[in-house]
N, C-alpha and C positions, 0 to 999 in steps of 0.2 A: 286339761283335756275334757275329753268330751268321749261318752259311749253314743256306736250309735245306733238307735232304735230299727226294729222293725215299724217303719210308717210310711204314709203314702207319700207320693211326689207333693201334695201340694203343701204336708206337713213338715217333710222336707226343706221346701224352700217358701221360708214364710215372707211374703210380700213385703216390700216398706212402699210409702208414695211415691208414686214416681217422677211427681212434678214440681213438688213443694216440700217434700223430705229436706230436711239438713243431714241428717245420717246420708251422708253417701261417702265412699271406699270406708275406709278404718273408722270406729270411732268409742269412744269412753264411756263409762260407766251413766256419764252424767248426758252424751248425747254430742258431746264436742267432737267433733271433724280432725281428723288424726289424719301427719301425712300418707300416701299412699307409694307403698315403693311394688320392687318385683319387676319384671322384662318390660311388661309392656303398660310399665311409665317410664321407661328410659332410665338408664346409667345414676341421675341425680334424684331421680323420683318426682316426685309431684304432689298440688295440692299441699295444706288440705285443701279439700272443695267443700263450700260449705252450700253446694245446690246440687243436684242433677243437669242444671244448665251449665254452672262451672265446669263438670266432667266433660260435657256435651263440646262444651266451645276450648277445652285443653284436648281433644282428639281433632276439631276442627280447624282448629290450629296445625296441630301433625299433619292432617290432609293440606293446609296450604304451603307449608314449608317443603313437602315433596315435592308437589307440583311444582315451585319452585327450583327443585332441584334439575325433577327432568324438565322444565324450561332451558333451563340455563348451562346443563351436560348434554344433552340433546336436541334441543334444540325443537321442539316440542310442545303442543298447550296441548295438552289431553284430561280435561277438569271429568271426563268422565271413567278415567280408569279408579278410579278413588273414590267411593261412595262418603256423604258426609256421615255423619255417627247418629245411630237412630235411639234416639232416647223417648222412642214408645213402649220398649224393651221394660219390665217390670224391675222395681228394684230387691236383690233376693240376698241372701247371707250365703257369700261362699264362700270358702275356705283356703281356695287359690293355692294350697301347695302340697296335692294327692298326689302320694307318693309309696313308695314300699317303707320306706322309714319314718313315717309318719301316720301309719296303718296297722296297729299294734292290735294284736291279741291275747287274752290273759289265759291262766286255768280254767276260767270258766265257761272258756269258747268264746266270752263276751268281746265283740269288735269296739277300739277304742282308736278314737282322732288325738291325733296332737300336733303341736305346733303352728296355733292358731293366729301367729307371728303377723300375714298375711293378709288376711279374714278381714272382711267388711261387706258393705252392701254395695251388691255392681249388678250387672246385667248378668245373666246367666251362663252367658256365652262367654263371660269370663272364665270360668271352671272349667269349661271345655280347654279353650284355647292353653288354658295351663298344664290340663293336662297332657294335653298332646306334648308341648314342650320336653315336658319331664318324658312320655314314650319316646320322640323321636329321639331324643340325648341316649337312650337307657336302647333301640332297639332298630341297627343302620339298618339295616333289610329289607325291604320294598317289600318282601314278605311278610314280616313282623311286625313292620307299621300298619301295611290294613287291616291287621291283628287288632293292633292299637286302634286303630279310628272305631275298625265296629264294634269292640269292648269301650271305646268311650261316652258312647254317645249313650249306653247304657245304665251309665256313672252319672253323669254330669248332662245329658239331651242333644239330641242332634243335632248339633252349630257350627258342623266342620263345613258349611260353605260360608261361615260370616267366617270362620277362620279364618278359608283361603281367599277370599277374595275382598275382603276389608282388613283383616285384624297382617295380615302376612305382603300387602301393600304396602304397608303404614311402615315396615322393615325398618329403611334406611333412620328412620327414627328412634326405631327404639335399640337397634343397635351400636349408636354413636357415630353415622358417619358424617353427621352434621352437628351442628349446633342448632335448635330452632330457635330458640330468642335470639341470632343474628340475623332473623330473616325478614326485613319492612314487611309490614303489615297492608301496605297498600303497594307492592309488589306490582301484584296484576292492573289494581286500578291505573298506575301509572303509566302502562301499557292500552290502556281502554281495553282490555278483555277481565271476561268476567267468569269466576269460576265456581258459579252455580251449576250443582250436578245433575247434569242431563247424560241417563243413563241412553246408550246405542242400543235398539231393539229391544232387547230384554231389561230386565232390574236386575242393578247390581249388588240390590242390599235386598237381603231379606231373612228374618233369623235363624229359618230351617228348614233344609230341602232334603230329600229323603237319600243315601248314598245312594 
């Protein structure tokens, strides 16, 4: 259980080395990487990730699997629809389960965050995306969801664009519509196709954009 203090944004989001750190995802007090759980790591979980590169490879593999499904069921080849993972973001400590059950106020008016079971070193957009998952389940109407988007950016940063244009497009992998491990890595290579990400007209990936 941790108390929320009034600190600057940079103090709340302590950065970890983004390219060489072994502390990617959850880790114990010795720095040993632990498995990552939650919606954005599929139903069976993922990791442990020994590096940021390993996490990046995991998401690029999910992208590959989604493109295979699109090709098999729609008969189209559209690598521009799903960006590759952006490993340029710094790793920060994310709670990843912010909701009313996990934010408590004691008799002195102090705010505490509890249930750190999904916490770890992740790109900051994961905090936003997980917060939005909870808000969308809580508020069903469009008007309430718009309010959720408005307040979420003040809590976790403005990563709505990343959430909707990247993670949402990987949803078939997260929701268990297929088994990612079953898709052959050389599927497109055998067809003479490259899945290198080539955005059309405007970049499909950036960490933050105004609502």
